[in-house]
N, C-alpha and C positions, 0 to 999 in steps of 0.2 A: 800459470801452471806449467809443470814440466812437459806435459803432453803437448803443449803448443808447438814444440819442435817437430812434432809429426807433420805440421803444415809445410815447413820448408823441405821435409823429407818427401813429401808427395810431389812438390813443385820440382824438386831435383830429379825425381823419377820421370816426370813429364818431360823435362828438358833432356834427360838421358835418351829417352826413346825418339825425341824429335831430331836430335843430332845423329843418332844412329841411323834413322831412316834418311836423313839428308845425304849422308855420305855413302850410303849403300851402292848407289850407281857408280860412284867413282871407284869404290873398291872393287868392282866387278866390271870394269870397262871392257877388257878383253874377252872374258867369258860371255859378256852380253853379245858380242859380235860373233864369236865363235860357236857358242851353244844355243843362244836364243835366236840369232839371226838379226840383231839390230845393226844396221848399217852405220858407219861413221857419221853420216848426215843426220840420221835419226837419233843417235846419241847426242849430238851437238844440240838438236832441238829439245830433247828432254832436259838438258842441263839449262838451256835458255829459258825455256817455259817454267822451270822450277825457280830460278832465281830473279828473273825480270820483274815479277810482281812486287818483290820486296823492296823496290825502289819507293813505292807509295804505301805499302801495307802497314809499315810501323806507325806512320802518322794517322792512317785510317783507323788502325786499332786503337790508338790513344784517344781519338776523338769519339769512338764507340764507347770506350771504358768511361769517359767523362759523362757521356749521355746515358748509357744503360747500366754502368757499373762494371767493376772488373770481373766479377764472378760470372755474370751473363756473357760477357765478352769472351772470357776465356773458354767456357763451355761451348760456345758457338764455334769458335774457331777450332777447337779440338774436334768437334762433331764433323766439320767440313773436312779437316785433314784426314780424320778416319775414313770418311767416305773416298777421299783421294787415294788413300793407301789401299783400300779394298778395290778400287777400279784398277790401279796399277797392278796389284797382285793378279786380279783376273786376266788383264791384258797380257801380262808376262806368260801366264799359263798358256794362253791361246796364240801367242806371238809366233809366227812362222809356221803354224798348224792350220791356218785358215786362209790361205793364199799368199803366203810371204808377208813382207813388210808392208804391203798395201791393205792388208786384211783388217777386220775389226779389232783383233788383238793390238795392233799397232796404235789404232785410235784410242782404245781404252787405256793403254799404258801411257800415251802422251797426255791424254786429258786427266787421268789420275795423278800423274806427276805434277802437272800444272796446277790442279786444285790443292794438293798437299803443299806445294811450294808457295802458293799465294798465302798460305796460313803460318808458314814456317817462322817468320820474324815475329809475327803477332803472337804466336805461342810463347815465344821467348820473352815478350814484353808484358803481356797481359797479367801474368801473376804478380807483378810489382805491387799493384794495388791490393792484393790480398796480403802480402807480406808486410809492407811498410807500418801499417797501424799496430802490428803486434811485435815488431822488432825494431823500433827506432833506436833504441840503445845499442842494439847489437848489429846494426845495419852492415858496417863495413865487413865484419867477420862473415856475416850471412852471405853477402855478395860473393865473397871468395869461395864459400863452400858450394853455393848453388852453381857457380861458374865452372867449379872443378867438376861438378856432376855432369854438365853437358859436354865438357871436353872428354870426360871418361867415356860417354856414349860414342863419341867419335873414335877414340882409341880402340874400344872393344869391337866396334864395327870392322875396322880394319884387320883386327886380330882374328875375330871368329868367322867373319863372312867367307874368306878363303877356305877355312877349315870345313864349314858346312858345304860349300861348293864342291870340294873335292870328295866328300862322303855322299852328297845326295843331289848334287848338280846346281847349276846356276839358278834355275827357276825356284828350286826349293829354298836357296839362300835369299832370294829376293822376296819370296813369300814370308819368310821369317822376318826380314826387316820391315815389311809392311805391317806384320802383326805387332812388332815392337813399337813402331810409330803409333798405330791405332790404340795401343794400350793406354795412351795418355788420356782417353775419354774416362776411364775408371779412376785413375789417379786424380784426375781433375775433379771428379764428383766427390771423392773423398776430401780433396782440399777445400772445396766449396763448403762441405759439411763441417769441416773443422773450423773454417773461418767463421761461420754462422754460430757455432757453439762458443767460440771465444768471445764473440760479440755479445751474446746473451749474458755471459758473465760480467762484462763491463758495458751495459747499455748506455750509461751516461757519456762514455767516451766517443760514441759514434752518433752522428746525427741521423744516419740513415743506413739501412743495409745495403751492401753492394752486391 
């Protein structure tokens, strides 16, 4: 059915938000230091804690998808990432207002960034298991469209975050990026529902629900 294309649309929106949130700290490096009070060393830790887990997380998420299914794996990593975004937003709000860089806000921001980062590559990979069974004939075109969506998330982050920062401050801009990243949970739930609806239309084509 034509409405099956809503499934890659939901996946594209997930990846759009994932890449927006990924690049938010890079887009506001100097405002983080000047307005929020993040030191250069703390900034480097945020970046390292975000990206380091992705050395192993793609392989781990693939193994989990084989064991528990793509849908459960996707929703699990989206939920963990949303928790990380919420912690980061809370930490940024408190940063520098609870004793400087050594306060609880710093720990929350670093921990939230680390949790969201541990899920970043897994979020990019997990939807593959949802899409392949429904779009084998259009796979090459679909990969191009979905990849365009996540790059668009990065572009819009660098375009809009400085605008929001000038009008509302760096903390507000970073809270916005956290909300965009966490929105993947809702789009993920819609993607899983669409996948199940499509499977019900062609039960003989699938040996088990994912």
